[in-house]
C-alpha positions as CSV (number, residue, x, y, z in Angstrom):
1,M,85.7,98.0,128.9
2,T,82.2,99.0,129.9
3,A,80.1,101.2,127.6
4,V,76.8,103.0,127.2
5,L,75.3,102.4,123.8
6,V,73.6,105.6,122.5
7,G,71.6,104.6,119.4
8,A,70.6,101.0,118.8
9,G,70.1,101.0,115.0
10,F,72.0,98.7,112.6
11,R,75.5,100.0,113.6
12,G,74.7,100.3,117.3
13,R,73.1,96.9,117.8
14,S,74.4,94.7,115.0
15,V,78.0,95.9,115.0
16,Y,79.1,97.5,118.3
17,A,76.7,95.6,120.7
18,A,77.2,92.4,118.7
19,H,80.9,92.7,119.2
20,A,80.3,92.8,123.0
21,R,78.4,89.6,122.8
22,E,81.1,87.9,120.7
23,H,84.0,89.3,122.8
24,P,82.8,89.6,126.4
25,E,86.4,89.7,127.6
26,R,86.8,92.9,125.7
27,L,83.6,94.9,125.8
28,R,80.4,95.0,128.0
29,I,77.3,97.1,127.3
30,V,75.9,98.3,130.6
31,A,73.1,100.6,129.3
32,V,71.3,101.5,126.2
33,A,69.6,104.7,125.1
34,E,67.3,104.3,122.0
35,P,63.9,106.0,121.2
36,D,62.6,103.0,119.2
37,P,61.1,100.5,121.8
38,S,61.7,97.4,119.6
39,R,65.4,98.2,119.1
40,R,65.8,99.2,122.8
41,N,64.2,96.1,124.2
42,A,66.1,93.9,121.8
43,V,69.5,95.2,123.1
44,A,68.3,95.0,126.7
45,A,67.4,91.3,126.2
46,E,70.5,90.4,124.3
47,H,72.8,92.0,127.0
48,G,70.7,91.2,130.1
49,L,70.3,94.9,131.1
50,P,68.2,95.8,134.1
51,A,65.2,98.1,133.5
52,A,67.0,101.1,135.0
53,A,69.7,100.8,132.3
54,V,67.2,100.7,129.4
55,L,66.4,104.3,128.4
56,S,64.5,106.0,125.6
57,D,66.5,109.2,125.5
58,W,70.3,109.8,125.4
59,K,69.9,112.6,127.9
60,Q,68.5,110.2,130.4
61,A,71.7,108.2,130.1
62,L,74.3,110.9,129.9
63,D,72.9,113.5,132.3
64,R,73.3,111.2,135.3
65,P,76.5,110.1,137.0
66,R,78.8,108.3,134.7
67,L,77.7,104.8,134.0
68,A,80.7,103.4,132.2
69,E,84.1,104.1,130.9
70,A,83.0,104.9,127.3
71,A,80.0,106.0,125.3
72,I,79.3,104.5,121.9
73,V,77.4,107.2,120.0
74,A,75.7,105.5,117.0
75,T,72.7,107.9,116.5
76,G,71.7,109.2,113.1
77,D,74.1,111.5,111.2
78,T,72.4,114.7,112.2
79,L,72.2,113.6,115.9
80,H,75.8,113.1,116.8
81,V,76.9,116.4,118.1
82,E,75.0,116.9,121.4
83,P,75.3,113.3,122.6
84,A,79.0,113.4,121.9
85,L,79.6,116.7,123.5
86,T,77.6,115.7,126.6
87,A,79.4,112.4,126.9
88,I,82.8,114.1,126.7
89,D,81.7,116.7,129.3
90,R,80.6,113.8,131.6
91,G,84.0,112.2,131.4
92,Y,83.3,109.4,128.9
93,H,85.7,108.3,126.2
94,V,83.7,108.3,123.0
95,L,83.5,106.0,120.0
96,L,81.5,108.2,117.5
97,E,79.9,107.0,114.3
98,K,81.0,108.8,111.1
99,P,80.6,111.5,110.0
100,I,81.3,113.5,113.0
101,A,78.6,116.0,112.0
102,P,77.0,117.3,108.8
103,D,78.4,120.8,109.5
104,P,82.2,121.5,109.6
105,A,82.1,123.9,112.6
106,D,80.3,121.2,114.6
107,C,83.0,118.7,113.7
108,L,85.7,121.0,115.0
109,R,83.7,121.7,118.2
110,V,83.5,118.0,119.0
111,V,87.2,117.3,118.3
112,E,88.4,120.3,120.3
113,A,86.1,119.4,123.2
114,A,87.7,115.9,123.5
115,E,91.2,117.4,123.3
116,R,90.4,119.9,126.0
117,A,88.9,117.3,128.3
118,G,91.6,114.7,127.7
119,R,89.1,112.2,126.5
120,M,89.6,109.6,123.8
121,L,87.5,110.4,120.7
122,Q,87.6,107.6,118.1
123,I,85.8,108.2,114.8
124,S,84.4,105.2,113.1
125,H,86.7,105.2,110.1
126,V,86.7,101.4,109.9
127,L,88.7,101.1,106.7
128,R,91.8,102.3,108.5
129,Y,91.6,99.2,110.7
130,T,91.3,96.6,107.9
131,P,94.3,94.3,107.3
132,F,94.1,95.4,103.6
133,Y,94.6,99.2,104.1
134,A,97.0,98.6,107.0
135,R,99.2,96.7,104.6
136,V,99.0,99.5,102.0
137,R,99.9,102.0,104.7
138,E,102.8,99.8,105.8
139,I,104.2,99.7,102.2
140,V,103.8,103.4,101.7
141,S,105.5,104.2,105.0
142,S,108.4,101.8,104.3
143,G,109.7,104.0,101.5
144,R,109.5,101.2,98.9
145,L,107.6,103.5,96.5
146,G,110.1,106.3,97.0
147,R,108.7,109.9,97.3
148,L,105.0,109.9,96.8
149,L,103.8,111.8,93.7
150,H,100.2,110.9,93.2
151,L,97.3,109.1,95.0
152,D,94.2,107.9,93.1
153,L,91.3,106.4,95.0
154,R,87.9,105.4,93.6
155,E,84.7,104.2,95.2
156,H,82.2,102.5,92.9
157,V,78.8,102.4,94.7
158,A,76.5,99.7,93.5
159,H,73.2,101.0,92.1
160,W,71.2,99.1,94.7
161,H,73.2,100.7,97.5
162,M,72.9,104.2,96.0
163,S,69.2,103.9,95.5
164,H,68.6,102.4,99.0
165,S,70.6,104.9,101.0
166,Y,71.1,108.1,98.9
167,V,67.9,108.2,96.7
168,R,65.1,106.6,98.7
169,G,66.7,106.4,102.1
170,K,67.8,108.5,105.1
171,F,70.9,110.0,103.4
172,R,69.0,111.2,100.3
173,S,69.0,114.9,100.9
174,R,71.3,117.6,102.3
175,R,68.3,118.6,104.4
176,V,68.6,115.5,106.5
177,A,72.2,114.3,106.1
178,A,75.7,115.3,105.3
179,P,76.9,115.7,101.6
180,L,77.7,112.4,99.8
181,L,81.4,112.9,100.3
182,L,80.8,112.8,104.1
183,A,77.8,110.5,104.3
184,K,79.4,107.8,102.1
185,S,83.0,108.6,101.2
186,C,84.4,110.1,104.4
187,H,86.2,106.7,104.8
188,D,88.0,107.4,101.5
189,L,88.9,111.0,102.3
190,D,90.3,109.8,105.6
191,L,92.4,107.3,103.8
192,L,93.7,110.0,101.4
193,V,94.9,112.1,104.4
194,W,96.2,109.0,106.2
195,L,98.2,107.7,103.2
196,A,99.4,111.2,102.2
197,R,100.9,111.8,105.6
198,C,100.8,115.6,105.0
199,A,98.1,118.3,105.0
200,P,95.9,119.1,102.0
201,R,96.5,122.6,100.6
202,R,94.0,123.1,97.8
203,V,91.0,121.2,96.5
204,A,88.7,121.4,93.4
205,S,85.6,119.2,92.8
206,F,83.0,118.6,90.1
207,G,79.9,116.5,90.1
208,G,76.1,116.5,90.1
209,L,72.9,114.5,90.2
210,S,72.4,113.2,86.6
211,G,70.9,109.7,86.9
212,Y,68.2,109.5,89.6
213,T,66.1,112.4,88.4
214,P,62.5,112.8,87.1
215,E,63.7,113.5,83.6
216,N,65.1,109.9,83.4
217,A,61.9,108.2,84.5
218,P,60.6,105.7,82.0
219,P,57.3,106.7,80.2
220,G,54.4,105.9,82.4
221,A,56.4,105.1,85.5
222,P,54.2,105.7,88.6
223,E,55.3,107.2,91.9
224,R,55.8,103.8,93.5
225,C,57.1,100.5,92.3
226,T,54.0,98.9,93.8
227,D,51.6,100.8,91.6
228,A,51.7,98.6,88.4
229,C,54.8,100.1,86.8
230,P,54.9,99.2,83.1
231,V,58.7,98.6,83.0
232,Q,58.9,96.8,86.4
233,A,60.1,93.5,84.9
234,D,63.1,95.1,83.3
235,C,63.9,97.9,85.7
236,P,67.1,97.3,87.7
237,H,65.8,99.5,90.5
238,D,62.5,97.7,91.0
239,A,61.8,97.9,94.8
240,V,59.4,94.9,94.9
241,R,61.9,92.5,93.4
242,F,64.8,93.8,95.5
243,Y,63.1,94.1,98.9
244,V,60.5,91.4,98.8
245,G,62.5,88.8,96.9
246,P,64.9,87.5,99.6
247,D,63.6,85.0,102.2
248,D,62.8,86.0,105.8
249,A,66.3,85.0,107.1
250,V,68.1,87.3,104.6
251,A,65.6,90.1,105.3
252,R,66.8,90.3,108.9
253,L,70.0,91.8,107.5
254,W,70.8,95.2,106.1
255,P,69.6,96.7,103.8
256,W,66.3,94.9,104.0
257,S,66.1,95.5,107.8
258,D,65.7,99.2,107.1
259,V,62.4,98.5,105.3
260,S,60.5,96.7,108.0
261,P,61.4,95.4,111.5
262,D,59.2,92.5,110.7
263,P,61.2,90.4,108.1
264,S,58.2,88.6,106.7
265,R,57.4,89.1,103.0
266,E,54.0,90.4,103.7
267,A,55.3,93.0,106.1
268,R,57.8,94.1,103.5
269,R,55.2,94.4,100.9
270,Q,53.1,96.6,103.1
271,A,56.0,98.8,104.0
272,L,56.8,99.3,100.3
273,A,53.2,100.4,99.6
274,S,53.5,103.4,102.0
275,G,57.1,103.8,103.1
276,P,60.1,105.5,101.4
277,Y,61.7,102.4,100.0
278,G,58.8,101.7,97.7
279,R,59.2,104.9,95.7
280,C,60.4,105.0,92.1
281,V,64.1,106.0,92.2
282,Y,63.3,108.7,89.5
283,R,60.5,110.2,91.6
284,C,62.1,110.8,95.0
285,D,62.9,114.0,96.9
286,N,66.6,113.3,96.7
287,D,69.2,116.0,95.9
288,V,72.4,114.1,96.7
289,V,74.9,114.0,93.8
290,D,75.3,110.6,92.2
291,H,78.8,111.2,90.8
292,Q,81.6,113.4,91.9
293,V,85.4,113.8,91.5
294,V,87.8,115.5,93.9
295,S,91.3,116.8,93.0
296,V,93.6,117.7,95.8
297,E,97.0,119.3,96.1
298,F,98.8,118.4,99.3
299,D,102.0,119.8,100.9
300,D,105.2,118.5,99.4
301,A,103.8,118.8,95.8
302,L,101.8,115.6,96.3
303,T,98.6,115.4,94.2
304,A,95.6,113.2,94.6
305,T,92.3,112.4,93.0
306,F,89.2,110.7,94.4
307,A,86.1,109.7,92.5
308,V,82.8,108.3,93.6
309,H,79.7,107.3,91.6
310,G,76.4,105.5,92.4
311,H,75.8,103.6,89.2
312,A,78.1,100.6,89.5
313,T,77.0,97.0,88.9
314,H,79.1,95.9,91.9
315,E,80.6,97.6,95.0
316,R,84.3,98.2,94.6
317,R,87.1,100.4,96.0
318,T,90.3,100.7,94.0
319,L,93.6,102.7,94.5
320,R,96.7,103.5,92.7
321,I,99.7,105.1,94.4
322,T,102.6,106.4,92.3
323,G,106.0,107.3,93.7
324,T,109.5,107.9,92.4
325,G,110.5,104.3,93.1
326,G,107.4,102.4,92.1
327,E,103.7,102.1,91.8
328,L,101.1,100.3,93.9
329,R,97.7,99.2,92.5
330,A,95.1,97.5,94.7
331,V,91.4,96.4,94.8
332,L,89.9,96.1,98.2
333,D,87.0,93.9,97.2
334,E,89.3,91.3,95.5
335,G,91.9,91.6,98.1
336,W,95.0,92.0,95.9
337,I,97.9,94.5,96.1
338,E,100.4,94.7,93.3
339,L,103.7,96.6,93.2
340,T,105.6,97.4,90.0
341,R,108.9,99.3,89.6
342,P,110.2,101.5,86.7
343,G,112.3,99.5,84.3
344,S,110.9,96.2,85.3
345,F,108.2,94.2,83.6
346,G,107.6,92.0,86.6
347,A,105.1,92.6,89.4
348,E,105.0,91.7,93.1
349,R,101.5,90.7,94.1
350,E,100.0,89.7,97.4
351,R,96.5,88.8,98.5
352,I,94.7,89.7,101.7
353,E,91.5,87.8,102.2
354,G,88.5,89.5,103.6
355,S,84.7,89.8,103.5
356,A,82.5,92.8,102.8
357,L,80.5,91.8,105.9
358,G,82.1,93.7,108.7
359,H,84.0,96.0,106.3
360,F,86.7,93.5,105.5
361,G,87.7,93.2,109.2
362,G,87.5,96.9,109.8
363,D,84.6,96.8,112.2
364,D,86.3,94.4,114.6
365,G,89.6,96.1,114.1
366,L,88.2,99.5,115.1
367,I,86.5,98.3,118.2
368,A,89.5,96.3,119.3
369,H,91.7,99.4,118.8
370,F,89.3,101.6,120.8
371,T,88.8,99.2,123.7
372,D,92.5,98.6,123.9
373,A,93.3,102.3,123.9
374,V,90.7,102.9,126.7
375,V,92.0,100.0,128.9
376,R,95.6,101.2,128.4
377,E,94.7,104.9,128.7
378,A,96.5,105.5,125.5
379,L,95.1,109.0,125.0
380,E,97.4,110.1,122.2
381,A,96.5,107.1,120.0
382,A,92.8,107.9,119.8
383,R,93.2,111.7,120.0
384,A,95.5,111.7,116.9
385,S,93.0,109.6,115.1
386,A,90.2,112.1,115.8
387,R,92.3,115.0,114.6
388,E,93.3,113.2,111.4
389,A,89.6,112.3,110.9
390,L,88.8,116.0,111.2
391,E,91.3,116.8,108.5
392,G,89.5,114.3,106.1
393,H,86.1,115.8,107.1
394,L,87.3,119.3,106.3
395,L,88.7,118.2,103.0
396,G,85.3,116.8,102.1
397,F,83.4,119.9,103.1
398,A,85.9,122.1,101.3
399,A,85.5,119.9,98.2
400,E,81.7,120.3,98.4
401,R,82.1,124.1,98.6
402,S,84.3,123.9,95.5
403,R,81.7,121.9,93.7
404,A,78.9,124.3,94.7
405,L,80.8,127.5,93.9
406,G,82.8,126.3,90.9
407,R,86.2,127.4,92.2
408,V,89.3,126.1,93.8
409,V,89.2,126.2,97.7
410,A,92.4,126.9,99.7
411,L,92.4,124.7,102.8
412,P,94.3,127.1,105.1
413,E,91.7,129.8,104.6
414,Y,88.9,127.3,104.8
415,R,90.2,126.0,108.1
416,E,90.2,129.6,109.4
417,D,86.6,130.1,108.3
418,V,85.5,126.9,110.1
419,A,87.4,127.9,113.2
420,R,85.6,131.3,113.3
421,A,82.3,129.6,112.8
422,A,83.0,127.2,115.7
423,A,84.1,129.9,118.1
424,P,81.8,130.5,121.1
C-alpha cells in the first residue's frame, strides 16, 4: 500500500513510517508533509523521497491529484479535522491518529464524511489490535462468562508520563488539546464499547485537578527545576534528573525526544532552561484533571466503570469483567488473564507476552489491519471501526460534560445535540 504521511512527529515518523521501513512488502511512504524541516528531511532521507514529494504543508500534498492509496494523518490533536476531511474528499483511505478531534461535532463530521465517500477511516485505537485485548474480546464473545453484568477498566498513568504530557507538555490544557479522557484514555473508552458490544445509555463522571497545582508546590520552589530548587534532590518530578540523566542514545527516544531534537545532554539542559519541560510541575499553566472516574449504563442493563489517574508509580492497565457464568481479571502490563467461576476455588490463567514499546503489539497490529483492508478493499471492516471509535469518543465527551455540570448525561439526547452541532 502506498501512503502520504501527513505529520512526521513521533507517531508519524517513529511508528507509521518506521513500519514502512521494516515491512516494505506491506507499506511504502511516497510523500511527506511536515512543517518542521528537520523532521521532514529525516523522513525524506529515510524513505528516499524526491524533492517534489517533500512538502512543508499538508495542503500542498492533499490539494494536488491523489499521490497514493492512503493518507496517514498524524498531526497534532487539534489539527486532525481539515487534513482528514480533505484527504477523504480527494479519495484517500485514511489512517487517523486518535482522538479524531477535540470537539464531538468535528468527530461526527469526519466519520460521516468517510461513510458518504465510501473511504476507509481507521482510527488509531491500537489496543484493540494487541494480542492481549484480542484474546479478552475472544473470551467475552465466546460466552464463557455468560451474560455480561459489569465491566471495570482502570488506567494508572505513571507520574512521569502525566507530568510530561499533561502538565508540562502539549496536552496540558483544554485550550490546546482534548480532555484527558480523549487525549489519554480514548483507547480505554474504545475498549469499553468494543467489549460491551452494545450502546452506552447514560454516563456520570467525577474528577478534578488536585495534585499538580500551585497550592501543592514545596516552600521555596522556583518556576523552573533549573533555578536552584531547594527540594530538587528529593522531588520525584525533578526535570533535570529525568530529562538530562539518560545518555544520548536513550534521549533519542520518547519522551526525551520531545525536549530537544539534539539528544546531547548540553542541548537538553539548554532546552530545560527555557522550554516547557523545565517548568516546576506545580507552577505550569495546566488545567487537565489528574484523576477521574466514569460510570456507564449500557443497553441490556450492563454497567461499567472506568478510572484514570496520573499519580501512579508505574504504568498499568487493569480490567475485571463479571458475567453470570464467571469473571475475568487481567493486567495488560504483566500479560496475564485469569478466569474464575462461581462455586469453584480454582482459576484458569494464561499469559500473553508483550512489550510496552509498540503498545504491546498494537502499533504493528493496527497498521497491518489497515493496509490489509486497503489492499483487499474491505470497506466495511474499517468503516465499522471508525463508527465504533466515534461511539467511544462521544462517551468520553459526554462523561466530561457530566463532570463539568455535575449531572448524569443521557447518551441518546447527547448524540442528538452533537448531530445538530455537526449539521451544515
